[in-house]
N, C-alpha and C positions, 0 to 999 in steps of 0.2 A: 955331204949333206947329212943332217942329224936323222937318226933313224925315227920312223913314224911312232907315235905314242898311241898305244892300243889299250882300250878298256873294255872288259866284259861286265855287263849289267844282266844278272841271272833273274829270271822271274820265278819266284818260289811260292807257291800256294799257301804256305804256312807263315810267310813273313807279312810285314805290313809296310812300314816307311822305308823309303830308299836310303840305305845305309851301307857303309863299308862291310864286305863279306867278313873281315876280320872281327868287326864289332858283333855282327849277327851270330857268328859261329861261337864266340866267346859266352854270349848270353843264352845259347841254345839248351844246354843241359838243364836250365832252370826254368825253361819255357813250360808254361802250364798247357798242356794239350787237351786236358779234359774240358776246358772252357770252350774248346773248338768242336767238341764231339756231340753228336746228337743226344746221347745219354751219359752225362758225367759220371753217373753212378754205376755204371757197366764196366767193371774192371778190365774185361776182355776187349771191349771196344776201346777203351782208352790205351791198353797196351798196344793194340794194333795202330792207333793213331800215333802213337809214340815212334813206332817203328818207321811209318810212312814220313813223319815229320824228319826224324833223323836221316832216312835215306835222302831225301831231298837236301837236307843239310850237308850230307857228304858229297852230293853232286856239287853244291856251291863250293865246298873245300877243294875239290878236283879243279874247278875252274879258277879259283884263286890261285892255285899252284901252277897253272899251265903257263907255257911259255911258246912264243910264235917266233919262228926264225925270221930274222929282218926286222923285228919290231920290238920296241921297248914297251914292256907291260907295265900299265898303271894298275894301282890297287883295284880289285874287283869289287863290285857292288851287288846288292841284293836288293830286290824290291818285290813286294807282295801286292795283291789286288787293290787294297787300300790307298797304295802309295804310288799307283800309276800316273795320277794326275800331276803330282809334284815331279815325277820323272820326266813327263812330257815338258814340263815348265823348265827343268834343269837342261833337257836336251835343245831347248830353244836358245839357251845360253852357251852352248857347248864351244869351248875354245877351238878355234880355227885349226890348230895344230893336232887336235886329237881326233882319233877315229874310234867311235863306239860301236860295240856290238851287243845288240839285245838278244839274249839266249832263252829260248823256250824249250821244254821238253814234254814227253809223253802227250797227254791230252789236256795239259794245263792252260792251253790257249782258250779253252772253253770257259774258264773262269773269268775271262774278259768280256764274254758275251753279254749283251747284245752290241758292244761297241768294239770288239777285238778289231775289225778291219778298219775302222776309223782311226783307232789308237795307233795302229802300226802305220797308217797313211801319215800320220802327224809326225811320228818319229823319223819316218824315211824323208820327209820333207825337211826335217832339220838335220838331215845327213847322217842318221843312225842306221846301221846296217841291221838286219834281222836274220838270226839264224834258228831253225826250228829242227831239233833232233827228235823225230817221231820214231819210236821204236814198236809201234803197232800200227793198225790199220787206220790211221787218222783220215786218210783221203776217202774211206768209206764210211767210217763210223763216228767221226768227230763233226757235229753239226756246223761249226763255224769254220771248216777247212776252206770252203770256198772263199770266205770273206778275207781270210788272212793270206791266201795263196798268192795274190797278185803283188803282196808287199814283201816277199821272202827273197832273201839274197842266197840263202843255203837252204836246202831241205835234205836232211839225212834221214832215210827211211828204212824200213825193214820189210815193206810190203812190195811184191813184185808180180805183176806190173801194178803201178798205181792206178786208182779208178780214173778212167778216161776223162770224166767231168772235172775231177781234182787235178789231173796233169794239165789239162787245157787251161785252167785258171792261172797255172804259174806263168811268169814272164819267161820269154825265151832265154834271157840271160842269168836266169836262176840257176845256181849250181845244184844239181840233184845228184846225190850219192847213195847207192844202194848198199847199205851198211847195217849190220844189226846192232842192238844195244850191247854195250860192253861192260866193263866193271867201272862201278863208281868208287875207285880207290885211287889214292894218290900213287904214282909210280914208286915201287921200291920201299913203300912205307913199311911193308912186312918184310923183316930180313929173311933170307933164305935159311931154311932149317936143314942143316947137314945130315942129321941123324933123327928124323921124325918117327913117330910110333908106327909100326908096321901094321896099319889099321885103315879101313875104308869108311869114309864118312859120306853119308846121304844127307844133304842139307835140302830139304824140301819144304812143302807147304800142305796146309790141309786140304786146299782146293785141289792140288795135284795128286791126291791119294785115290787115284782111279782104281778099279780092280786089277787092271793090267799092272800098275805100278805096285800094288800090295803084294802080287805074286812074285815080282822081282825082289822086293824087300825080304819077303818070307824066305826065298830061296837063298839069298845071300846070308841071312841070319842062320840058316840051316848049314850052309857050306863053310862059312868063315867063322861062325860062332862069335866069340868075343872080339874077333878082329873086324867086325862090322859094327858101325855105330850109326843109328838112325835118328835124325832129328827132323820131325814133321810138323813143327809147331809154328808154322807160317813163316817165319824167318828167325834171324838172331840180331840181337842187339847190336848197334855200331861198335859199342866200345868192347865187344867180344868177338868182333870178326877176325882180328889179327891172332887170336889165340888158336885159331882153326890151322894154322900151319903146322900144328904138332901131330897132324894126321899125314900119311904120305899119299893117299888117293882121296880124290874127290869124285864120288858117284852122283852125276847130275841128271836132274829132271830134263825131259823134253816136251816138246809141245803139242804131240798128237792129241792131247785131250781137248784143244780148243776147236771150237766148232767153226770159226771163220777160216777160209781157205789159207790165207796168208800166214796166220799164227799156227796153223796144223804143220806148216814146214819148218817151224822155227823152235828155239830152245829158249830157256830162261837166261838170265845173266850168270848162273851158277858156274858154267864151265869156266867163264872168264874170272869170276872171284877165285875160282880154284887155282888156275893158273898163275894168277898174281900172288896168291898166298904161298905158292911153292908146292901144291898138290898136284898130282897128275889127274888131269880131268878123264874120266871115263863117261860116254855118252852114247845113248842110243842112235844109231843112224838116222839122220833125218831124211825127209823126202828128197828126192833129186833137186838139186838147185838150192837146198837148205843152206843156212848161213855158216854151218860148221864144216861144210865140204873142203874148202881150203885147208882149213887147219888140221883135218883128218890126212889129207893128202901130204902135208908137210911133216907128219908124225909128231904133231903138238897135242893132240888129243888121241885116246884110244877109243875106238869105237866097236859096236857089236850090233848083229842084225836084230831088227824089231822084233821082240817076243821071243828070242832064242835064248833060253836059259843057259844052255851048255855054252854058247859063245859069250854070254854075260860072265859066265864063271872065268873063262879064258882071258877075257878082256882084263878082269880084275887082277888075275893073277900076273898078266903080262905088265900091268901098271906098277903092282907091287915089287916087281923084279927089276925095274928100271934102274939104272946105276945112277950114282950122284951126277955125273956130267951130263946125262939125258935130262935129268930133272932140272938141272941149272939151265939148259937151254930153253926148256918150256918156260920155266920162271922168268927168263930174261926176255923171251918173246912177248909174253903177255904184258909184262910191265912197260916194255918199250912201245907196243903197238896196240894193246887192246884195252885202253882205260879211257873214259870219257873226256877227259881234259885233253888227252892227246890227239883223239880223233877230231875234236872241235878245233884245237889249234892247227892241225894240219889243214883243215877245210878253210880257215880264215887266212892261212899263209898264201893261199892260191889267189888272194886279191891283193893287188899292188895298188 
């Protein structure tokens, strides 16, 4: 029997018409994000919009490169809010031998409100499966969650437990996976650096510069001097990410700054970026049950106790001293298991 043909259609809030992901990504560098911002004359707002647009673009690139065991992958497609009507019409004409998966991320389903539930109902009526990768508290904080929940085939979420009302809205056969957000990088796209600079990189954001985090940064600057590099300017441009593999250690933010209970136990995607880029991730210990627990137990990240500056110093020194073989093991694990395309492909593979 021939392998089933699978196609991923990725919802992207910055996209418009339904089109091949390859075509969308080729045009993305020239896309005018200023026209989509509240104040096109504000350079900082436009810069952040560009970062957000490119971040979703890289997610689409990951899905376009994904492979599913036991399935032949058709070229991935991208669709934005204004292209949804055409997508539903295309779904009505879907070839019988093809399986389509509509992929939603973050809180972007809210972009489809107030018809989010009806839209997904139409797609499922035409045989389209729906996967929602929610890496924050969507069941509690996204207004349309209850509308879309009955139409989900897969929910990957980072909040535990789900809100009871949201959990009850899911169909019993919906596959729910408690899994954090990971790196939106194509596996092994960044080559392993055998001889990186003996430096520690902090890649954070302005929002994360709490007094607690500032104390840690100032401490590392004092101890490691020019071997510590801090980038706190929101994020980094997509086309610059691969250059970060020149550093040996990635000092990563954690989520205690978040007010919501679920996010306070989590971390950003920076540890996953660091591992995929060949850096050794150093992270503050999360709350019990946090998403980095298993990685720490496997020796794939180096952790230190919350607020303990002496332990932070020791963790950074340990990471700097790791031999090439250990760094390679970390790099291989993160690229094989901790990227968004891989996580989604593994979930889809469970449907036969």
